[in-house]
N, C-alpha and C positions, 0 to 999 in steps of 0.2 A: 211121727217123730217131731215135727215142728210143734205140735200141740204139747207134746211131752216136754220138749226143751224149754218152752216158755214157762213151764212150771218148775224148772230145776232150781231156780233161785227166787228169792222173795226180797224185795227192797223194803226194809222196815221203815226207815225215816232218814231225813237229813237234818239233824238238830241245828237250829239257828246258831247256838253257841259254838258249834263245832266249825262253822264257816270261818274262813280267814277274814279277820276284821280289816277295815281300812285304817291302817295305823297312822298314816300321815295325810295331810291335805294334798290332793293331786296337783292343785294349782301351785302351791308353794314348792312342792317337790320338783315340778316341771321348771319353774323359774330358777331354782337352785341349780338344776342340771344344765340349763342354758347358760347360766353365768360361769359355771365351771368348764363348760365346753368351749365357749367362744373366747378363747384366749389369743394372745398374739401368736403363739406357736401354731394354733389351729389355722388362723388366717394366712400365715406364711405358708403352711403346707398346702392350703387351697390355692394360693397364687402360684405355687411351684408345681401344682398337680402331683403332690407327693402323698402317699398313704401315711396314716398316722394311727398308732395304737395308743389308746387311753385306758390305763389300768384302773378298773373299778370306778370309772366315771359315772356309771348308771346305777351304782349300788343304792343310792338314795331313792331310786324309783322302785326297787324290788319290794319295798314294803307294801306297795299297792298292787302287786302282781301275785295272783294265785293260780295254780293249775286248773282249778275248777272254773275260774273266770275265762281262761283261755279256751277250755273245751266248750263252755257255753257259747262263747263268741263264735267258734267254728260252726256250732249247730245252728245258731241264729243266722249265720251267713248263707245257709242252705235255703232259707225261706225267702230271701230277697230276689227280686227280678230286675236285671239278670242275676244269676247266682253269684255271690261273692266268694263262696268257699269252693276251692278246687282241690283235686287230688291228681298227682302225676307220679308215674313210675317209669324209670328209664327214659325220661323225656317225653313220654306219651300220656295223654289223659287216661286216668284209671277210675272208671265209674263203678260204684258199688251201691248197695241199698242205702248206706249211710256212711258217715265219716269213720265210724268205729271199724267197720269191715275193711274200708280202704286202708286205714293205718295198719291193721293187722296183716294186710297184704304187702307191707313194707313200702307203701306209697307215701310221698311227701304231701302233707296237707298245707294249703295256703289260704290266706284270707286277705283279699284285696279290699282296700279301704278299711283297714282294721281299726282306724281311729273312730269310725262310726259306731263300733261295737264295744270299745274299751274306753271309758271316760278318762282314765289316767293318761292314755295315749293321745287322746284328743287334746288334753291340756299340754302335752309335750309339743304337739304340732303347733298349737297356738303360741306357745312360748318362743318358738323358733321362727315364726312367720315374719316377725319384724326384721330379722336379719336376712331371710331368704325369700320373702314374698309369699310363698305358699309351700306348705310341707304336707305330704301325704305319707301313709304308712302301709306296710304289708307285713303280715304275720306268717311265719313259716314254722312248721314242725317236721323235722327230719328224723326218721327212725334210725338212720345211719349217718355217719360223718363222711359223706362222699359227694356232696353237691357242689358244683362249680358256682362260685359267686361272681357275677358279672352284671354290669348295668350300663346303660347309655347315658345315665345322669349321675351326678354326685350323690352318694348315699352314705348314711350312717348306719352301721350295723350294731344293734343293741342285743347282746347275748343275755337271754333270760334264764336259760336252763341248759345244763350239759357243758361239755368242753370240746373244743375243736381246734385243730392246728391248720393254719392257712399260710400259703406262700403267695405273696402279691407280686405280680409281674405284668408286663405288657403281653397282649395276646399273641399267639403264634399264627393265628389265621391271617392270611394275606401276605405273609412273609415268603420271599423266594426260598427255595430249598437250600441254596448256597449261602443265604444270609446268616449272620451269627445269631445264635439262640438268645432270647431275652434273659437277662440276669434278674435274680430275685431283688425286688426293691425293699421288701420287708417280710419277715417271718414272725408270726405271732401265734401264741396259744391263748385262746379266749376262754374265760370262765364266766360264770354268772355275774353280771354287773359290769363286764368289760365292754368297751366301745371301740369300734374300728371305723375310721374314715376311709372310704374308697372313692377316689376320683373317677370321673367318667372315663371309659376307655381302658381301664385296668381289669385284671382278673384275679380272683382269689382262688387259688387251686388248693384243694385239700391235700395235705402231705400225710405223714405217719399218723394213722388214726389214734385217738386217745383211747385208753383202756381204763377199766374200773367201773364200779357201779354208778358213778356220777357222770359218766361220759355220754350217756344216752338218756333221753332223746336230745336232739339239738333244737331248742326253741329260741327263736330270735326274731327281732323286728328289723325291717329295712325301711329307714326313713329317707324318702326321696327329697333332697334339698332343693334341687332346681331341675324340674322336668323339661323335656323338649318343648312343651307348650310355652315355657317362659323364655326361650331362646330369642335372640334378636331376629333371626331369619323367620321363625314361625310367627313372632309378633308382628313383623312387618307385613307378612303375607295376610294375616288376619285383618290388619288395619286397612290395607289396600283393597282387600275383598269387601269389607264393609263399606269402604268409600265408593266402590263401584255400584253397590246396591242403592246408593242415594242418588236417584236420577237427577235431582235438582242441582247437583254439583257439577254436572257435565252437560255439554251441548247435546242436542238431539242426535247429531251425526256421530259424536264420540260414543254416546250411550248405545246406539244401534250397532256400532262397530264392535264394541267390547262384548255385546251380547250375541254376536254372530258365532257360529260354530267353526271349529278348526277341522276341516275335512281334508281328505287326501289331495283334492284339487287345490284347495287353499294352500296346503303345504308346498305343492309343486309350483304355485304362483309366487312364493315368497321371493324368488329371485327377480321378479318383475319390478321395475323401478316404481310404478304407481302404487303397488301394494306396500313396498318398503317405505315409501313416503308417508302413506296413511298410518302405518304402525308408528313411525317416528313422531308424526304430528299429534296423534291421539295420546301417545304415551307422555309427550311433553305436557299436554293439557291435564292429564291425570296427575302427574307429578307436581304441577303448579298448584294443585288443590291440597297436596300433602305437606304438612309442616311437622317439625320436631315436637312442638308443643302439643299438637293434636295426637301425635303418635304416643307421647308419654301419657296423655289423659286416657287414651284408648287402652293402653297397657294397664294402667292403674284400675280402670273400670273392670277389666277382665279379671284382675286379681281379686277385687272386691266381690265380684260375682262368684268366683271359685270358692272364696272363703265363706260366703253366705250359703252356697249350696252344700258345703261341707257341714256347716252347723245344722242345716235343715235335714240332711240325710241322717245325722246323728240323732236328731229329734224324732225322726220317723222310726228309727230302730228302737228308741226308748218307748215309743207308743205301741209297739207290736204286742200282741197277746203273749202271755207267758209260754215258755217251752213246755212240751209234754214232760211228765216226770222222767228223770233219768238218774242213773247212778253216778254219783260224784265221789271224789276222794274222801269226803267226810261222811258219806252215807253209811248206814248200818245195813249189813247184808247177811243172809243165811240161806241155807238150802230150804226149799219149800217142804212142808210137812209131808212125810211119806216118801220123799225122794232120797236116795242114797247115791253117793258118788265114790268111786274107787279110782284113785290116780296117785301113783307114786312119783316122787321127785325124780326128774330126768326122763320120764316117759313122754311119748308123743300122742298118747290116747287117754281119754277119760271115759269111764264106764258109768252111765247113769241108769239106775233101776228104780222102778216104781211098781210095786206088786209083781205081776208077771211080765210087765213090759221092760224091755232092755234097749238101750241105745248106746252105741259107741261113737264118741265125738273125737275127731282128729284135732289136735291142738299143737301149738308151738311148744317146744321143750321149755322155753323161757316162762311159760304160763303154768307149768306143771306144779311148781311149789305152791302157788296160791290156790290152785284147785285142791291140792292135797290138804291144805289148811281148812278150806271150806268143807271138806268131806267129814269133818267132825260134827257137823250139824249145829254148831253153836253160832251165835251172832257175833259178827266181827265188824270193826271199822274197816272200810275199804282200804284206807291208807296204811293199815297194819298188815295187810296181806303181803307175803314175801314175793316181790317182783322188782328187778333192777330198774325197769322202765315204768315210771309212774303213769305215763299215758297208756301204755299197753295194759296196765292193771285195770284202769277205768274202762278201756275199750272191751276187754274180755268180759268184764262184769255186765256191761250194757248189751253185748251180743247174747249172753246167756239169758238176760232178762227179756230181750226184744225179738230175737229171731224165731 
């Protein structure tokens, strides 16, 4: 069966002319996006920790975005170590042979460090780093509009494809049962090119699902504007930790004290006067070596290192060998010679025959129309096959080609 299925479809080619061209310069588009975003209204919302909906603020970036580039980025992410591409279903990891099978199982696909794989997105991160220090990106592809949006850091949500309705409010977690329920701070319907600013500590809860052929899938980017690594507390801990590693800055006694382990006996001795005096004395010595100027330099050096590592990671991705041939939205596809397919629109099964061999393949009803079209044996552009979900369309074709 597997051998027969691999012969059910044949990828003809992916003409270079059919690929989506890069219509605008990514750097200029990213700079224009940053200028339109960073207005006085945005900075006021950030100071007040208030969500902000920006209608069409990212439409200038969409000229550089194609579904084929998104799918290729997800596939490239599976080759990195550790793996950058993940799949989750109902909050649990959902591992399959490839991203195509995972998506067809209604799993959410995610790509951590998406700016390493999408040059236009790296340009956006670089355009915003002057204002925020360091910006990273995560790509998500939701087959359904039901994912809770929450983050411990300030994020920008860039909607690339699909429509979704969100209600932004403070989380219910941690509130007493008798406490008043949080009120909605903002209700927004996002379409392709819209941007949503979500301050840390808020949640975006999906409300009434959008309907229609353009409502799925939900493809969006989450830009982390200021991660926990750039907070004052984390930066101070890193600075003091690095200061402790420099033995020449401390006396031999203080260095030995800070390198000693905290055991149960030591914890029990904390109430003894001599131990408390040692803690106070050595802590004062450590703090005497710390200065605001050095802390600022240490912080800036960490940001520069993070920026450099971001560029190096993007360069490593570009140097990877090409992906194995796959079906993309602009590919040409037909049934393999000698193979016949019978599938009527609305059915959940497709019957493939080749000579005396027969195989019944269970399919989603949403994929029946495209298989019915392929059953004519003619050559088709993949993006011309009838299917409301363009990601599902490509995934079904790749499963037929590869499984």
